[in-house]
Structures are given as C-alpha cells and as structure tokens.
C-alpha positions as CSV (number, residue, x, y, z in Angstrom):
1,X,226.4,9.4,111.0
2,X,225.8,11.7,108.0
3,X,229.4,13.4,108.3
4,X,231.2,10.3,107.2
5,X,229.5,11.5,103.7
6,X,231.6,14.4,103.7
7,X,235.7,14.5,103.2
8,X,236.7,17.8,105.8
9,X,240.7,18.5,104.7
10,X,242.3,20.3,107.3
11,X,245.1,22.6,105.9
12,X,248.1,23.8,108.2
13,X,249.2,22.7,110.9
14,X,250.8,25.5,113.4
15,X,250.9,24.7,116.9
16,X,249.5,21.4,115.9
17,X,246.0,23.1,116.2
18,X,244.4,20.8,113.2
19,X,246.5,17.9,114.0
20,X,244.3,18.0,117.3
21,X,241.0,19.3,115.6
22,X,241.6,15.8,113.1
23,X,241.8,13.4,115.7
24,X,238.2,14.9,117.4
25,X,236.4,14.9,114.3
26,X,237.9,11.3,113.5
27,X,236.8,10.1,116.9
28,X,233.4,11.3,116.1
29,X,233.2,9.5,113.0
30,X,234.1,11.9,110.1
31,X,236.6,11.3,107.5
32,X,239.1,13.8,108.3
33,X,242.7,14.4,106.9
34,X,245.4,16.7,107.6
35,X,247.7,18.3,105.5
36,X,251.1,19.9,106.1
37,X,251.8,22.6,104.1
38,X,255.1,22.6,102.7
39,X,257.7,24.6,104.6
40,X,255.6,26.1,107.0
41,X,257.1,24.1,110.3
42,X,260.5,24.8,109.0
43,X,262.5,25.4,111.8
44,X,259.3,24.7,114.1
45,X,259.4,20.9,113.6
46,X,258.5,20.2,117.1
47,X,254.7,21.3,115.9
48,X,254.9,18.2,113.2
49,X,252.2,15.4,113.9
50,X,254.7,12.8,115.9
51,X,255.9,15.4,118.5
52,X,251.9,15.2,119.7
53,X,251.1,11.4,120.1
54,X,252.7,8.2,121.0
55,X,251.4,6.1,118.0
56,X,252.0,6.1,114.1
57,X,248.2,5.8,113.5
58,X,248.3,9.6,111.9
59,X,250.1,8.8,109.6
60,X,246.6,7.0,107.6
61,X,245.1,10.2,107.1
62,X,247.9,12.8,107.3
63,X,249.4,14.5,103.7
64,X,252.5,16.2,102.6
65,X,252.1,19.0,100.4
66,X,254.7,20.8,98.1
67,X,252.5,23.9,98.5
68,X,250.9,26.3,101.5
69,X,253.9,28.2,102.8
70,X,257.3,29.6,102.0
71,X,258.1,32.4,99.9
72,X,256.5,34.0,96.1
73,X,258.2,31.4,94.0
74,X,256.6,28.4,95.8
75,X,253.3,30.4,95.4
76,X,254.4,31.1,91.6
77,X,255.3,28.0,90.6
78,X,251.9,25.9,91.8
79,X,249.6,25.5,89.5
80,X,245.7,25.9,90.5
81,X,245.3,22.4,89.1
82,X,247.8,21.3,91.3
83,X,246.0,22.6,94.2
84,X,242.6,21.5,92.8
85,X,243.9,17.8,92.6
86,X,245.5,17.6,96.1
87,X,241.9,18.7,96.9
88,X,239.7,17.0,94.6
89,X,238.4,14.1,96.8
90,X,236.8,16.5,99.4
91,X,234.0,18.6,100.7
92,X,234.7,20.7,103.7
93,X,237.8,23.1,104.1
94,X,239.2,23.8,107.5
95,X,241.8,26.1,106.9
96,X,244.6,27.3,109.2
97,X,247.8,29.6,108.0
98,X,249.0,30.9,104.6
99,X,247.5,27.9,102.6
100,X,244.6,30.1,102.6
101,X,246.2,32.2,99.9
102,X,246.8,29.1,98.2
103,X,243.2,27.8,97.8
104,X,242.4,31.4,97.0
105,X,244.5,31.0,94.0
106,X,242.8,27.7,93.0
107,X,239.2,29.4,93.4
108,X,238.5,27.1,97.0
109,X,236.7,28.9,99.6
110,X,237.3,28.1,103.2
111,X,234.3,27.0,105.2
112,X,236.1,27.9,108.1
113,X,239.3,29.8,108.8
114,X,240.7,29.2,111.8
115,X,243.8,31.7,112.5
116,X,247.0,31.2,114.5
117,X,248.1,34.3,114.4
118,X,250.5,36.5,111.5
119,X,248.2,35.0,109.3
120,X,245.3,37.4,110.1
121,X,247.3,39.8,112.4
122,X,250.1,40.6,109.6
123,X,250.0,38.8,106.6
124,X,247.1,39.9,104.8
125,X,248.8,43.7,105.2
126,X,252.2,43.0,104.0
127,X,251.0,44.2,100.5
128,X,250.1,48.0,102.1
129,X,254.1,47.9,103.1
130,X,255.4,46.8,99.7
131,X,256.7,50.2,97.5
132,X,255.9,50.3,94.3
133,X,259.3,49.1,93.0
134,X,258.9,46.1,95.3
135,X,255.1,45.5,93.6
136,X,257.1,45.3,90.0
137,X,260.4,43.3,91.4
138,X,258.1,40.7,93.5
139,X,254.8,40.3,91.7
140,X,254.1,37.3,92.9
141,X,254.6,38.6,96.3
142,X,252.8,40.9,96.2
143,X,249.5,39.1,94.3
144,X,250.1,36.0,97.4
145,X,249.6,39.1,100.3
146,X,246.4,40.2,98.0
147,X,245.2,36.4,98.1
148,X,245.4,36.0,101.4
149,X,243.6,38.8,102.1
150,X,240.9,38.4,99.7
151,X,240.9,33.9,100.9
152,X,239.7,35.9,104.6
153,X,237.2,37.7,103.1
154,X,235.6,35.0,101.3
155,X,236.3,32.4,103.7
156,X,232.7,31.4,105.1
157,X,233.3,31.8,108.4
158,X,236.1,32.7,110.9
159,X,236.9,31.0,114.3
160,X,238.3,33.4,116.5
161,X,237.7,35.3,119.9
162,X,237.6,38.9,118.4
163,X,236.8,40.6,122.1
164,X,240.0,40.8,122.3
165,X,241.9,44.0,120.0
166,X,245.1,41.9,119.1
167,X,242.4,40.0,117.2
168,X,239.3,42.5,116.7
169,X,241.0,45.1,114.7
170,X,242.4,43.2,112.1
171,X,239.5,41.3,111.6
172,X,237.4,45.2,111.6
173,X,240.0,46.3,109.2
174,X,239.7,43.6,106.7
175,X,235.8,44.0,107.1
176,X,235.0,40.7,108.4
177,X,233.5,41.0,111.6
178,X,230.5,39.9,110.5
179,X,231.8,36.3,109.3
180,X,233.8,36.2,112.6
181,X,232.3,34.0,115.5
182,X,234.2,32.0,118.4
183,X,233.4,28.3,118.9
184,X,236.3,27.2,120.0
185,X,238.9,24.9,119.1
186,X,240.2,21.4,121.1
187,X,243.6,22.6,120.5
188,X,245.1,19.2,122.9
189,X,243.9,16.4,122.5
190,X,242.6,15.6,125.7
191,X,242.0,11.7,125.3
192,X,245.9,11.1,125.6
193,X,246.6,13.8,127.9
194,X,244.2,14.4,130.4
195,X,244.7,13.2,134.3
196,X,244.8,9.2,134.4
197,X,245.4,9.0,130.5
198,X,249.3,10.6,130.4
199,X,250.3,8.2,132.8
200,X,250.0,5.1,131.1
201,X,252.2,6.7,128.2
202,X,255.1,7.7,130.8
203,X,257.6,4.6,129.3
204,X,257.6,6.7,126.0
205,X,258.6,9.9,127.1
206,X,262.6,9.7,127.3
207,X,263.0,12.6,129.6
208,X,260.4,11.1,132.1
209,X,263.1,9.8,134.6
210,X,264.3,14.0,134.7
211,X,260.5,14.6,135.1
212,X,260.0,12.2,138.3
213,X,263.3,13.8,139.7
214,X,262.1,17.5,139.1
215,X,258.6,16.2,141.2
216,X,260.5,14.2,144.0
217,X,262.9,16.8,144.8
218,X,261.0,19.7,145.0
219,X,258.0,20.2,147.3
220,X,256.6,23.0,144.7
221,X,256.9,22.6,140.6
222,X,256.4,25.3,138.1
223,X,256.1,24.9,134.8
224,X,256.1,27.8,132.0
225,X,256.2,26.4,128.3
226,X,255.9,29.6,127.0
227,X,258.3,31.4,124.8
228,X,260.5,34.2,126.6
229,X,258.9,37.5,125.6
230,X,259.1,40.4,127.4
231,X,261.7,43.2,126.7
232,X,259.3,45.2,124.8
233,X,255.8,45.6,123.9
234,X,256.3,43.6,120.7
235,X,259.0,41.8,119.5
236,X,260.7,42.1,116.3
237,X,258.0,39.9,114.6
238,X,255.3,41.9,116.2
239,X,254.0,39.8,118.7
240,X,253.2,41.0,122.0
241,X,255.1,40.4,125.1
242,X,253.7,37.7,127.6
243,X,255.1,39.3,130.5
244,X,258.0,36.2,131.2
245,X,259.9,38.3,133.7
246,X,257.0,38.7,136.2
247,X,256.7,35.0,136.5
248,X,260.7,35.2,137.4
249,X,260.4,38.2,139.5
250,X,257.7,36.7,141.6
251,X,259.4,33.5,142.0
252,X,262.2,34.9,143.2
253,X,260.8,36.8,146.0
254,X,259.3,34.0,146.9
255,X,262.2,31.8,146.9
256,X,264.5,34.3,148.8
257,X,261.9,34.8,151.5
258,X,261.6,31.1,152.0
259,X,265.4,30.0,151.2
260,X,264.7,26.6,152.9
261,X,261.5,25.5,150.9
262,X,262.4,23.2,147.9
263,X,260.9,24.9,144.7
264,X,261.9,24.6,141.1
265,X,260.9,26.8,137.8
266,X,261.1,25.2,134.7
267,X,261.9,27.1,131.6
268,X,262.0,26.6,128.2
269,X,264.9,27.4,126.2
270,X,262.5,29.2,123.3
271,X,261.9,32.6,122.5
272,X,263.8,36.1,121.5
273,X,264.1,37.0,125.3
274,X,266.1,33.4,126.5
275,X,269.5,35.4,126.9
276,X,267.7,38.3,129.1
277,X,265.9,35.8,131.0
278,X,269.2,33.9,131.9
279,X,270.8,37.2,133.0
280,X,267.6,38.2,135.0
281,X,267.8,35.2,137.0
282,X,271.3,35.5,137.3
283,X,271.0,39.1,138.8
284,X,268.5,38.1,140.6
285,X,270.7,35.4,141.9
286,X,268.2,32.1,141.9
287,X,270.1,30.0,139.1
288,X,269.6,26.6,141.5
289,X,266.2,27.1,141.3
290,X,265.4,27.5,137.7
291,X,266.0,24.5,135.4
292,X,266.5,25.2,131.7
293,X,264.7,22.5,129.1
294,X,265.7,22.7,125.5
295,X,262.8,23.2,122.9
296,X,260.3,20.0,123.7
297,X,257.6,18.6,121.7
298,X,254.2,18.2,123.3
299,X,254.3,14.7,124.4
300,X,257.3,15.7,126.6
301,X,255.7,19.2,128.2
302,X,252.4,17.5,128.7
303,X,254.3,14.4,130.6
304,X,255.9,17.3,132.6
305,X,253.2,19.4,133.1
306,X,251.3,16.6,134.5
307,X,253.4,16.1,137.6
308,X,253.5,20.5,137.9
309,X,252.0,22.2,140.6
310,X,251.3,25.3,138.6
311,X,251.2,25.5,134.7
312,X,251.5,29.0,133.2
313,X,249.5,30.4,130.6
314,X,251.1,34.7,130.3
315,X,251.3,37.6,132.2
316,X,250.6,40.0,129.4
317,X,248.5,41.6,127.3
318,X,245.6,39.9,129.2
319,X,243.9,37.1,126.0
320,X,241.8,34.8,126.7
321,X,244.9,31.9,126.2
322,X,246.6,30.0,123.3
323,X,248.3,26.5,123.6
324,X,250.0,27.2,127.1
325,X,246.7,27.8,128.4
326,X,245.1,24.7,127.1
327,X,247.8,22.6,127.8
328,X,247.7,23.6,131.4
329,X,244.5,23.0,131.9
330,X,244.8,19.6,130.3
331,X,247.0,18.0,132.3
332,X,245.3,19.0,135.9
333,X,247.9,21.2,137.2
334,X,246.3,24.9,138.3
335,X,246.8,27.6,135.5
336,X,248.6,30.6,136.3
337,X,247.6,33.2,133.7
338,X,246.8,36.9,133.3
339,X,242.8,37.5,131.5
340,X,241.6,41.3,130.9
341,X,238.2,40.6,132.1
342,X,237.3,44.2,130.7
343,X,237.5,43.0,127.2
344,X,237.0,39.3,127.3
345,X,233.7,37.9,128.3
346,X,232.4,34.6,128.6
347,X,228.9,34.1,127.1
348,X,227.6,32.3,124.0
349,X,230.3,29.4,123.8
350,X,231.9,29.8,127.1
351,X,229.6,30.9,129.9
352,X,232.0,30.5,131.9
353,X,235.7,31.6,132.6
354,X,238.2,28.4,133.4
355,X,239.1,27.7,137.0
356,X,242.6,29.1,137.4
357,X,244.5,32.1,139.0
358,X,244.3,35.4,137.7
359,X,248.2,37.3,138.4
360,X,249.0,39.8,136.3
361,X,252.0,41.4,138.5
362,X,255.3,39.7,139.9
363,X,253.6,40.7,143.5
364,X,250.4,38.9,142.7
365,X,252.6,35.9,141.5
366,X,254.7,36.0,144.7
367,X,251.3,36.1,146.8
368,X,249.7,32.9,145.0
369,X,252.8,30.9,145.7
370,X,252.4,32.2,149.6
371,X,248.9,30.7,149.9
372,X,250.5,27.7,147.9
373,X,252.8,26.8,151.1
374,X,250.0,27.5,153.2
375,X,247.2,26.0,151.5
376,X,248.8,23.5,148.6
377,X,245.2,21.1,148.4
378,X,243.5,24.6,147.3
379,X,245.2,24.9,144.4
380,X,245.3,21.2,143.6
381,X,241.4,21.1,144.0
382,X,241.7,24.3,141.1
383,X,244.0,22.1,138.6
384,X,241.4,19.5,138.7
385,X,238.2,21.5,138.0
386,X,240.3,23.2,134.9
387,X,240.5,20.1,133.7
388,X,236.3,19.3,133.9
389,X,236.6,22.7,132.1
390,X,238.0,21.9,129.3
391,X,236.5,18.6,128.8
392,X,233.2,20.0,128.7
393,X,233.7,23.2,126.7
394,X,236.0,22.1,124.5
395,X,236.8,18.4,124.1
396,X,232.7,18.2,123.9
397,X,230.8,21.2,123.2
398,X,233.4,22.9,120.7
399,X,233.8,19.7,118.9
400,X,230.5,19.3,118.7
401,X,230.3,22.9,116.8
402,X,232.6,22.1,114.8
403,X,230.4,19.2,113.3
404,X,227.4,20.9,113.0
405,X,229.0,23.0,110.9
406,X,230.2,20.4,108.6
407,X,227.0,18.6,108.7
408,X,224.9,21.9,107.8
409,X,227.0,22.2,104.6
410,X,226.3,18.5,103.6
411,X,222.5,19.1,104.4
412,X,222.7,22.3,102.1
413,X,224.6,20.5,99.0
414,X,222.7,17.0,99.3
415,X,221.2,17.9,96.5
416,X,223.8,18.5,94.5
417,X,227.6,17.6,93.4
418,X,229.4,17.2,96.6
419,X,232.4,18.1,95.5
420,X,232.6,22.3,95.8
421,X,236.0,22.4,93.6
C-alpha cells in the first residue's frame, strides 16, 4: 500500500496512547515510529512501552528524545536544528502532549494533534496566568506556553471528542473548533488483550496466580483501575472528579444486604484520594471485601480485567470515556460507567453507543449488582458485545481513518519533496 512510502512519527506517549496507535499502523504496513519525550513519564513509568506489551519488538521502532517535556530550561536548550534533525526522516507527525511546543519552535506543524488532557485543557493557557515579573524572570517558560498554544492553532487536525464541555471549552477559546474532529483512537491494542488473546500471555504476568485466586474465591469480581478522585469537583491539578466514592458506597450497600455472597472490589492505590477512599471503606466496615492493588502496568490490568465480571470507567462527569473505558470493553468484562447522553452524541464516526451499563449514583450501582446476583449471564453477554464494538469502531474504523489521513497527505505531496521540514 502507498502508506509504506510515508514515515510516520508518533511523538509523546502519555497513557501509552500513541504506542497503541503505532502498533496498529505498523500492522497495516505503515512505517510508524514512536518517540518518547524526555521527562514526560517521570513518575508515570507504568506508561512506558514495556508495560504494555509481552515482547521486546517495540525497541525496533521506539526512540528516546532528549526534549519534549520538562521545564523551561530544556525548552531553552533544545535547538531548532536538534528537533529538525531528530525528525528529518519523517513525513507525517502525530503529537500527544507538550512535544507540540517543541515542534512549533522548530517550525514543524503537527498533522494530527491528539491531546490527552492537560496539554489542551491547561498548558496552552498558562501564559495568561503569569505575572509580568514572572514573564521577565522566566521568558522561556512564557515562550513555551505560547509555543504550545501556537502549535495547537497550527495543527492541521485535532482529534478530540468535543461535544464534552471539558474539551469543547478550550477548543473554542483557542479558536480551533473548525480543525477539531473525532475519529477515535485505538488506545488499547486489542490483538493481545482481547477475548481469547490475553489468556495466551497469562504465564508472563507475575501476579497471575493472585488474579486467579481472586476470581476463584468470588462470585462477583469488580475491578476499578481508575484513579481515586472524588473528594472535590476538581483535584489540585484541575482534573474533574471520577466519582470513585459512588462505586464504594453502592458496593457497600449490596454486600451488607448479602453478607453471605462472595464478592470483591479491586481498587488501585492510584490518585489523590486513595487515603480518603481507604477511610471511607473502613467507616463503612467493608475492608474485608476490598482488595487494594498497587499501581500496575496495563498488561497486569488487562489480565485482571479479563477475569472480572465488571470493569469500571468513571462515575463523573459523564464523558465518553478514556483508557479505563476502553480497557474494560477490550477485556470483555462488562463496563460500568456514567455517560451523559445530553451532550455526548453518537453520530458520524461513532454511530451507536458502546454496550455498557450507564450508572451515575451509588443507588444505581447497587441496583446493578443486585441484577447481577439474579442474572449474571446478562452482564457477561454485554461484556462480549462490548469487545465486538471496540473491534469494529476502534481496531477497524478508527485505524482506517488514521491511515486515510496519512494517505491523503501523501497524495497531496506526491509531486513534492516528501519531507515537510
């Protein structure tokens, strides 16, 4: 296929999003490479490529940059020539995170900007919060924020689901709504994590015996791998609540009503409100029914989810979803999630909602567990349908759209020098 002639650079890897994209593109014959931005994943090592695969093939197409994130000092020291040299072999640029500011510094426009959160919601507006004295003392910090804003405005396409106010507000403020579209992203690499696939890799998961024990000892197994965030509408980093307490309370009501029923809620020691969640669980007296898992790699999470009855997304604010949502769908466990259908519309790329259970309150969550108690097969079937939905809309339709954009650029530049830098 023609896209073999185009070299695609996927720059940044928050949440392992672009590592997944790279693999899907390479499966289709696209010469795609992953570039890890310096300092981007400090403290977030569970998002490095090796945590999301069972082999070392990724090393053949993964490269470490000495720029891309970090403070103003790195932005100052990184020359335009260095950025352009690192990317000189590439024709198409997909960017996630603050590496976009560096590309802008070097005069390179992103073909697709795929934001993960703060890179669209907060970073482009940080210069507005700087006092005049801060701008004088930290001129490269000021230039960095401005470059991020300009990089977004000059990106050819912004792939984001903007019916959600969380995303739409900054897009409108930046004046790039006309560049924003949503064709999804296969953020979870289904070929190794889907039903009938992950089981082949159980032997490579160190905690697999623990997961099997949790499964065998319980009639109901619920996994919520999202960050524990619920004490305030916005956390200290400006991220909205995920309503983690609603799941805990709903589960508590259910288990107190049926103390004879063997059930376990698996939570992860991840997020600003872990201590508060542990206190809530103690106050409710359900500590024996909750298992706390340390921060884990995706391959561990997916192995555990493959054995769960329910995988959980978020219970606030009602967005279409993120990694936790897609992880549950891929795994085949039934997705428990809140989706605000008033502003999230399914048309165009996604013409139908994913199969899941839509719950907003602790009472609704309690009711779902009661329904599972009476009819577990219903929810098992939903999980299987969720996996089929992901394969159709993300592993197939979304991947085809990414390739279409790559091919369209190749056609437009066929008579010109292939390298746009």
